[in-house]
N, C-alpha and C positions, 0 to 999 in steps of 0.2 A: 467389526473392523472396517475402516474407511481409508481412502487414499487422500491425503491432504497435499495441496499444492500451495505453498506459502510464498507470496509475492511481496517483496520489501518495498519501502518507500524511497523518496529522494535522499541522496547523500549516503545511503546505506548499502548493504549488500546482503547476500544470503546469510552472512554471519550473524545478522541481527536476530535470527531465530534460534541461535545456538542453545538457549535455555528451554525453548518450547519444543523443539524437535525430539529430544530424548524423552520428554514427558509423554508426548503423543505415542512414540514408539513403545514405551513401557506399557501403554494401554492396548498394544497390539495393532496400532495403525501404521500405515506406510506413509512416509513423509518425504516430500521433495521441496527444496528451498533454493531455486536457481538464483544466480546473480545476473543482473541486467548488464548489457553492454556498457563498458566504460565505468562500471561501478565496482566497489569493493576491491578485490584482488585484480580486477580487470581495469583499474582506473587509468593506467598508462595508455590504454587503448581508446580513450574517449576522443571522439572527433567533433568538431564544431557543428557539423551538419546533423548530428543525431537529434532526433526529436521523439515525440510520443509514439509515432508510427514504428520507429526502430524498436522501442521497448515492447510494443504490442506484438511485433513479429518475433521478438525474442521468446516470448512466452507461448505464442502459437507454435513456433518451431519446436520448442521444448515439449509441449503437449503432444504434438504429432510424432516427433522422433522417438519419444519414450513410450509412445502408444498408450497414453493414459486415458482411461475412461472412468466415468462415474466419480470424478474427482470432487472433493470439497475445495473449492477455490477461495483462498483467503487473501483479501486485499488490505493493505495498511496504507493510510495517508494518501500520497500521490498515486499509488498503484490502484486506487479506486477507478481511475480512468483506464488503466491497462486492463484490469479485470472486467470492467464494464464493457469494454470492446470485445473481450473473449466471450462474454455472455451473449453478445450479438452474433459473433462469428463462429463459435464452436459450442452452441448450446447442447448439442447431442453428446458432448464429452463431459459436461458438467452436471453433477448430481445436485449440487447446492453451492451457493456463494455466501461468504461471510465477510462483511465489511467491518474492519476494525479501525474505528476513528478515521475512516477513509472518506475522501471526497467522492460524492455521488455525481456521476456524469450528467450533463445536459446536452441534448442534441446540438451539434455544431458549435459548442462552446468550449473554450480553453480553460485550463486551470485558473488563469488570471481573470478571465471573464467571470467565473463563478466566485472566486475569492474576493474580488473587489479592489478598490483603489488603494486601501492601506497595504494590502499584500503586494500590489504592484510596486508601490514605493519601496517596500522592504526588499523585494526582488532586485530592483534596479540598484539599490544601495549595496547589495552583496554581489553584484555582477563583476566578473573578472574578465581578463583578456582571454581570447580563444574560445569564446562562446560558452563560458562556464559560469556557474554561480557557486560562491563559497558557502559552506554549511552555516545554518543558523546557529546562534549560541545554544549550548547544550540545554539550558533551562527551557527553551522552547519545546524541546523533545520531552520534557518532564523527567529527565534522568538527573538525579541528584546524589549527594553523598559519595560513598566509596566507588560507585559505578560510573560516576561522571567522567573521570579521567580515562578510564578504559573505553567508554563509549566514544568520547571525543576523539581519541587517537585513531579510531577506525572510520570516522566519517571522511568522505571524499567529495570534491566538487561535483556538481551535477549539471546537466545540460540546461542552459538558459532557454533554448528554443523549445524544449519539452513543455515548459510552463505556458508557452504561447501557441502550441499546436491545438487546433480545434479537434474536438472529439469526432472521429470519423463516422459520419452517418447518424442514424436515429438511435436513441437509447430507449429501450423498452424495459422498465423496471419489473415487468412480469415475465420476462423471457425465461428466467431461471428462478427457482425458489431461493430467496435471499433473506438473510438476517443481518442485523446491525448491532455491533458492540460499541457503545459510546463510553468514552473516558471522561468522567465528569470534571476532572481538574485540567483538561486541555486549555491551553492559553489562547489559542487562535479562535476568535469569534466565528469565523466562517466554518470552521470544523464543528464547533458547538451546534451550529445551525443544521448540520447534516442529520442529526438525530430527529429533528422536527420533520425534515424532508422524508426520512425513512418511515416515520410514523404515518405521513401522508400517503405513502405507497403501501401501507398496511404490512410492512416488514416487521417481524418480531424484533423487539429491541431489548438488549441486555445492557446493564450499566456496570462499570467498574470504577471504583473510587480511586483513581490514579491519574497520572499525566498521560501524555500522548503516546508513549511507547510501553504499553503494558507487557510486551514480550520481554522487556528488560526489568521493569519495576515490580511486576507481579505475575510471573509466568504461570504459576500454578492456578491462579484465579482466571487467567486468560484461557488456559486449556480447559478448565471446568466450564467456562462460558461457551467455548467453541463446541465442546461435546454436548452440552445442553441444547445448543442451537441445532445440532445435527439430530 
């Protein structure tokens, strides 16, 4: 039995793990899936000044207040930056980290710095008033068919500043034992490159033949990969 702390990506909320959490619980695991400030059902509370550091503090406070130890920290997409910071700030509380098609941090670099010019242009194209970014098209998330409308209806704007906040301090990929789950049908080239980076760090790598959100498109396969990684 393990304790999983599942951290969602941009535009989403804890709801994105709604298919994965019961599967893990059925295997006897304990599951936590918090929602970041201003996201999901908290979307009306988003403030323009919210940035990466706010989200890092969200999960640190959750970890500390819930007194969680020996957690399996699971990062998806944007939350690779959040979970990467926790690996530096709370390594004693983390048994292992699993990055699911997630951005791998670089010291003092922002999401935009790592993602590159094409992403910067897309980000600015989707910028809204009030310091927010409207969600990408659903196809970018890799969710299609009957799930697409359900998924799209739950997406909410995300903080523009969060994409521009530099990673706080130095990132050490060896601080916590970490595995990487790569989604081979991911549309974003910079996310595809993360598997290569993970290999360079000697992290174990697992592949899923799906798009960017396997927790929606193939939850059973994702849970199997997560349990194998553990």
